[in-house]
C-alpha positions as CSV (number, residue, x, y, z in Angstrom):
1,X,27.6,-7.2,20.3
2,X,26.8,-7.1,16.4
3,X,23.2,-6.0,17.4
4,X,24.9,-3.2,19.8
5,X,27.4,-2.1,16.7
6,X,24.8,-2.3,14.0
7,X,22.4,-0.3,16.0
8,X,24.6,2.3,18.2
9,X,24.0,5.3,15.3
10,X,20.4,4.9,15.6
11,X,19.6,5.9,18.9
12,X,18.3,2.7,20.3
13,X,19.3,2.4,24.5
14,X,17.0,-0.4,25.7
15,X,19.2,-2.7,24.8
16,X,18.0,-5.7,26.6
17,X,14.4,-5.2,24.8
18,X,16.7,-5.1,21.6
19,X,18.0,-8.2,22.7
20,X,14.7,-10.0,23.6
21,X,13.3,-8.9,20.1
22,X,15.6,-11.2,18.5
23,X,13.4,-14.2,19.9
24,X,10.1,-12.5,19.8
25,X,7.4,-13.4,18.0
26,X,6.8,-11.9,14.4
27,X,5.6,-8.3,14.4
28,X,7.4,-6.9,17.8
29,X,9.1,-3.5,17.8
30,X,11.6,-1.6,19.8
31,X,11.7,2.2,19.1
32,X,14.0,5.0,19.3
33,X,13.5,8.4,18.6
34,X,13.4,8.1,14.4
35,X,14.1,4.5,14.0
36,X,11.8,1.3,14.5
37,X,13.2,-2.2,14.6
38,X,11.0,-4.8,13.9
39,X,11.0,-8.6,13.8
40,X,9.6,-9.9,11.1
41,X,9.9,-13.5,10.8
42,X,12.9,-14.7,10.7
43,X,14.4,-10.9,10.3
44,X,15.0,-7.4,11.7
45,X,14.1,-4.9,9.5
46,X,15.0,-1.4,10.5
47,X,13.1,1.8,8.8
48,X,12.8,5.1,10.0
49,X,9.4,6.0,11.9
50,X,6.7,7.1,9.2
51,X,5.9,10.6,9.3
52,X,2.3,12.5,9.2
53,X,2.2,11.2,6.0
54,X,0.0,8.2,6.8
55,X,-2.8,10.6,8.2
56,X,-3.0,12.2,4.6
57,X,-5.6,11.9,2.2
58,X,-4.8,13.3,-1.0
59,X,-7.0,14.1,-3.7
60,X,-6.9,13.5,-7.4
61,X,-9.1,15.5,-9.7
62,X,-10.6,14.5,-13.0
63,X,-8.4,16.2,-15.4
64,X,-5.1,15.0,-14.0
65,X,-2.8,13.1,-15.7
66,X,0.0,12.7,-13.3
67,X,0.8,13.4,-9.2
68,X,4.3,13.3,-8.1
69,X,3.4,13.2,-4.4
70,X,3.1,11.1,-2.0
71,X,3.9,8.6,-5.0
72,X,4.1,9.1,-8.9
73,X,0.7,7.8,-11.0
74,X,0.0,8.6,-14.2
75,X,-3.9,8.3,-15.9
76,X,-4.1,8.3,-18.7
77,X,-7.2,7.3,-21.1
78,X,-6.7,4.3,-23.7
79,X,-8.5,2.6,-26.5
80,X,-7.3,-0.8,-25.6
81,X,-6.2,-3.0,-22.8
82,X,-2.6,-4.4,-22.9
83,X,-1.0,-6.7,-20.5
84,X,-1.7,-5.5,-17.2
85,X,1.0,-5.6,-14.4
86,X,1.4,-5.4,-10.6
87,X,2.2,-1.1,-11.6
88,X,-0.3,-0.8,-14.2
89,X,-4.1,-1.6,-14.1
90,X,-7.1,-0.4,-16.5
91,X,-10.3,0.3,-15.1
92,X,-13.8,1.3,-16.3
93,X,-13.6,5.2,-16.4
94,X,-17.0,5.6,-16.2
95,X,-17.5,3.5,-12.6
96,X,-14.6,6.3,-11.0
97,X,-16.4,9.2,-9.3
98,X,-14.1,12.5,-8.7
99,X,-12.0,13.1,-6.7
100,X,-10.2,9.9,-6.3
101,X,-8.6,9.7,-2.8
102,X,-5.1,8.2,-2.6
103,X,-4.2,7.4,1.2
104,X,-2.8,4.6,3.2
105,X,-4.6,1.3,3.8
106,X,-7.4,1.5,7.1
107,X,-8.5,-1.5,9.6
108,X,-11.6,-2.4,7.9
109,X,-10.2,-1.6,4.5
110,X,-12.6,-4.2,2.3
111,X,-12.1,-4.7,-1.4
112,X,-13.2,-7.4,-3.7
113,X,-9.8,-8.6,-5.6
114,X,-9.8,-8.4,-9.1
115,X,-11.1,-12.5,-10.4
116,X,-12.9,-13.0,-7.3
117,X,-16.9,-12.6,-6.9
118,X,-17.1,-12.1,-3.0
119,X,-15.3,-9.4,-0.9
120,X,-12.5,-9.4,1.1
121,X,-11.2,-7.4,4.0
122,X,-7.7,-5.7,3.3
123,X,-5.8,-6.7,6.2
124,X,-6.5,-10.9,5.2
125,X,-5.3,-10.2,1.8
126,X,-2.2,-8.5,3.1
127,X,-1.8,-12.0,5.7
128,X,-2.8,-14.2,2.7
129,X,0.1,-12.6,0.5
130,X,2.4,-12.7,3.5
131,X,3.0,-9.0,3.3
132,X,6.0,-7.5,5.7
133,X,4.4,-5.6,8.5
134,X,6.9,-2.8,6.7
135,X,4.9,-3.2,3.6
136,X,1.5,-3.0,5.3
137,X,2.4,0.3,6.5
138,X,3.4,1.4,3.1
139,X,0.8,0.2,1.5
140,X,-1.2,2.9,-0.8
141,X,-4.7,2.7,-1.7
142,X,-6.4,4.8,-5.1
143,X,-10.2,4.8,-3.7
144,X,-13.3,6.4,-5.8
145,X,-16.1,7.6,-3.3
146,X,-15.3,5.3,-0.6
147,X,-14.7,2.2,-2.6
148,X,-11.1,0.6,-2.8
149,X,-10.3,0.5,-6.6
150,X,-6.4,-0.8,-6.6
151,X,-3.7,-1.1,-3.4
152,X,-1.1,0.1,-5.6
153,X,1.0,-2.0,-7.1
154,X,-0.3,-4.9,-5.9
155,X,-4.2,-6.0,-7.0
156,X,-7.3,-3.7,-8.1
157,X,-10.4,-4.1,-7.2
158,X,-12.9,-6.4,-9.8
159,X,-15.8,-3.9,-9.3
160,X,-14.0,-1.3,-11.7
161,X,-12.3,-3.9,-14.4
162,X,-12.9,-3.3,-17.9
163,X,-16.1,-5.3,-19.3
164,X,-17.3,-5.9,-22.7
165,X,-19.8,-2.9,-22.3
166,X,-17.0,-0.4,-21.1
167,X,-17.3,2.9,-23.4
168,X,-14.0,4.9,-21.5
169,X,-10.4,2.7,-20.5
170,X,-8.2,4.5,-17.9
171,X,-5.1,3.4,-17.6
172,X,-3.2,3.8,-14.2
173,X,0.5,3.7,-13.4
174,X,2.2,3.7,-10.7
175,X,6.3,4.2,-10.9
């Protein structure tokens, strides 16, 4: 009865499927015309269906200092690195090839997590970091010449880190 009251205004009609979802394994979903009800571990998560935005690739030119679609990113040349954070990275600007690409993650994506010498599949990184399915779906990837620079807001790729021989540093901030 609670599920019905909670979900009736979101266009769900497959009530038997919804009741079974409560006991289903993590990752199972039920759909309405505009929404997705997802079982993620011990909770049900209601989200709006993803738009075609997930298929888009956004290109970022070398002279751009800020973009605000689909997410807000700023690009600032700096002379010193400060404390990096989840929403701010410092990269060796000379390693970047333009245009940069901003896109959703794809099955098979591989990167070299900052601080590691080997590569890791992005899907494995998501699993290890216990990403919810909605977090995976909403993750943005910043790329240079097909290589991942940053899982935006999460982890940068070690191949683009600032080193002792770096001449030009670019600060990239997500907000």
